[in-house]
N, C-alpha and C positions, 0 to 999 in steps of 0.2 A: 449372835448372828446365826450360829448353827442351829440353836433351839428354834429359831423362827424360820428356818429353811432358806436363809439368805446366804448365797455363796460368797466366800471371801475371794476377792480378786486383788492380787498384790504382786510385788516384784519378784517373787519366786525364791528368795533366799532362805537359807537354813540358819543364819547367824543373827544375833541381836534380837531386839524386841519383835521384829516381824517374824523371825523364826519361831519365837515363843508363841506369838499369836496364831501362826499357822498350825503349830503342834496342838494348841488348845482347841482350835476349830476342828481339826481332824479327830482328836480324842472325843469330841462331842458329837461325832458323826456327820460333821459338815462337809460340804464340797469346797475344796480349796484349789483355786486356779492361779498358777504363777505365770507371769509374763516377764521374760528375762532376755536381755541382749546376749547374743552368742559369745561376745568377749567376756562377759561375767560368768557365763556357763563354763567357759574354758578355764576360768580361775577356780573352779570346783566349789563355788559357794551355793549352788542350787540345792534346794531342799529335795531329798530323795523320795519322800513319801507323799507327794502331792497327788490330788485327784487327776490333775492335768498340768503339764508344763508346756507353755508355748514359747518357742525361741524366735526372736526377731533380730533384725540387723543392727538396730541402734536404740539409744535411749529415747530418741524422738519417736521411733516406731512403737516402743513400749508404751509411752504415754498416750499415743493415739489409740492403740489397741485397748488399753485399759479404759480410756474414755468411752470407746464404742461399746464395751462389754459391761461396764459397771452401771449400777442403778443410782449410785451416789458415791461421795468421796469423803472419807474420814481421815483426818491427820491425827496420829498419836504423837506423843513427845518424840522428837527426833532432831536431826541435824539439818544441814543446809539442803541436802537432797530432798528431805521430807518437805521443807518449806517451798523449795522450787517447784516440785511436782504439785503440791497443794495450790500454790498461787496460780499456776497455769490453769488448773481446773476452775478455780474461782473466777479468774479473768474470762475464761471461755463461757462460764455461766453468765457473767455480766454482759458479754457481747451477744448472748443468745445462740452461741455455737452448740450448746446443750442446755437443757432446762432441768438439770439434776441437782439435788441438794449437795452442799459442801459444808462439812462440819468439823469442828475442833473438839477432840476429846481432851478436855482441860483438866487432866489428872493433877491433883495437888497444886493447882494454879500455874502449871507449867507455861501456858500460853498467855498469862496475865500481861507480861510486858508487850507482847505482840498486840493484844487487844487494846492496850493503852496507845500504841502507835496507830492503830486503825482509827481510834477516837481522834487522835491528832490529825490524821489525814482528813477526816470529816470536818473538824474544826477549822482547818486551814483551806478547806474547799477543794481538796485534791480528789475527794471521794464523796459521792452523794450518799446521804443517809440510807436510801433504799438499798444500795449495794453493800453497805456495811451490815445492815440488818438482815440481808439474805444469808449471812453466815449463821449456822446453827451451832450453838456452843452448849456443852453440858459437861459435868464432872464424872458422869457414869454412862456406860454404853447403852444401858436400857433407856435412860432418859433421852439420849441423843437419837436413838432409833425411833422413839416415839415422835420426836420433833421431825424426823425425816418423813414419817407417815403423813404429817399434816403440812408438808412444805408446798408452797406455791411461789414460783419465782416472780420477781418484778419484771417490768417491761425491759426488753433488751436495750442495752446502751446504744445510743445514737439512732434509735428508731424514732419516728416522728413524734410519738407521745412519751418518750423516755423522760425520766425525772430530771436529768441534767439539762434538758432543753426547756423545761418548765421553770427552772430556777432563775 
């Protein structure tokens, strides 16, 4: 991302995989913006070397701010918080709240069980194929960023010509 001039906008932490990603982006000369609730900042997990750290009041504020500033959303392998934040952005994309790409960096098949669940959601008619196919998936970041470059969202869910109303 740094080599392509794409800023990293993330939760602002110094620990775990996201701290490693922030360090790598900074080392490559990239711009790294952290958005963190004050309560987490008070627990001293903020990354000290970011280009910019924005403090907000809550996790809800953080997700909204990230949604407003980001050009797209990539989930790396992670836990419940990763999935919760990613699913919210994917849902917002389905509803037309934003028209930005959402992708999974499927390193070593980490998201394969999730992708099988999404296929099941489509098979059981809980999710229209168009909304499953709007997810961009790749095993390496360069491939995923290429997919982001060619992204075009489907019609927003519940619009007059949306796919679920045609089915």
